[in-house]
C-alpha positions in Angstrom: 44.1 55.3 54.3 46.6 52.2 54.7 49.7 52.1 56.2 53.0 50.5 54.5 55.0 48.4 57.6 58.6 46.4 56.9 59.4 45.0 59.5 63.5 43.5 58.9 65.3 41.1 61.0 62.5 38.6 61.7 64.0 35.9 63.9 64.0 32.5 61.0 61.3 30.5 63.7 58.8 33.4 63.7 58.9 33.5 60.2 59.0 29.9 59.2 55.7 30.5 61.8 54.5 32.5 59.7 55.5 31.1 56.7 53.2 28.0 57.7 50.4 30.2 58.7 49.9 31.8 56.3 49.5 28.5 53.5 47.9 26.6 56.3 44.9 29.6 55.6 45.2 29.9 52.3 46.4 33.8 52.6 49.6 35.7 51.4 52.3 36.2 53.9 51.4 40.0 54.3 47.4 39.4 54.6 48.2 36.7 57.7 50.4 39.0 59.0 47.9 41.4 59.5 45.6 39.2 61.2 48.5 37.8 63.4 48.4 41.3 64.3 44.7 41.8 64.5 44.3 38.8 66.7 46.6 40.2 69.1 46.6 43.9 69.5 42.4 44.6 68.7 40.0 43.4 71.8 37.6 40.4 70.9 33.9 40.6 70.7 32.7 38.6 73.5 30.2 35.7 72.0 26.3 35.8 72.9 27.5 32.8 74.8 30.3 34.7 76.8 28.1 37.5 77.5 25.1 35.1 79.0 27.8 32.5 80.5 29.0 36.7 82.5 25.8 38.4 83.3 24.6 34.5 84.7 28.0 34.4 87.3 27.4 38.2 88.3 24.0 37.4 88.8 25.5 34.5 91.5 27.1 37.0 93.2 23.8 39.0 94.7 22.2 38.1 97.4 19.3 35.7 97.5 17.1 37.9 98.4 14.7 39.4 95.9 14.9 43.5 95.7 12.4 45.6 96.2 11.8 49.4 94.1 12.0 51.2 96.6 15.7 48.8 98.1 16.8 50.1 94.4 16.2 54.1 94.6 17.9 53.9 98.4 20.8 51.7 97.1 21.3 54.9 93.9 20.8 57.2 96.7 23.3 56.0 98.7 25.8 55.0 95.3 25.0 51.8 94.8 27.1 50.3 98.0 
């Protein structure tokens, strides 16, 4: 269930920026404040392109040799050291 939050003593500059942003996005001040809070506080989900770029970067850190199944099993037994 949504909760109500009342903000007091908002600095004039912050209020004006929020108001301008709400007008720009055609949102109410309340909706704009929620969007801003979500963007600042909730982790963002990486895009598929970002995931792929990270996977490629990690792959680039691996040794340039191919791992055999027995090598992989040995690493598992050793705690992936």
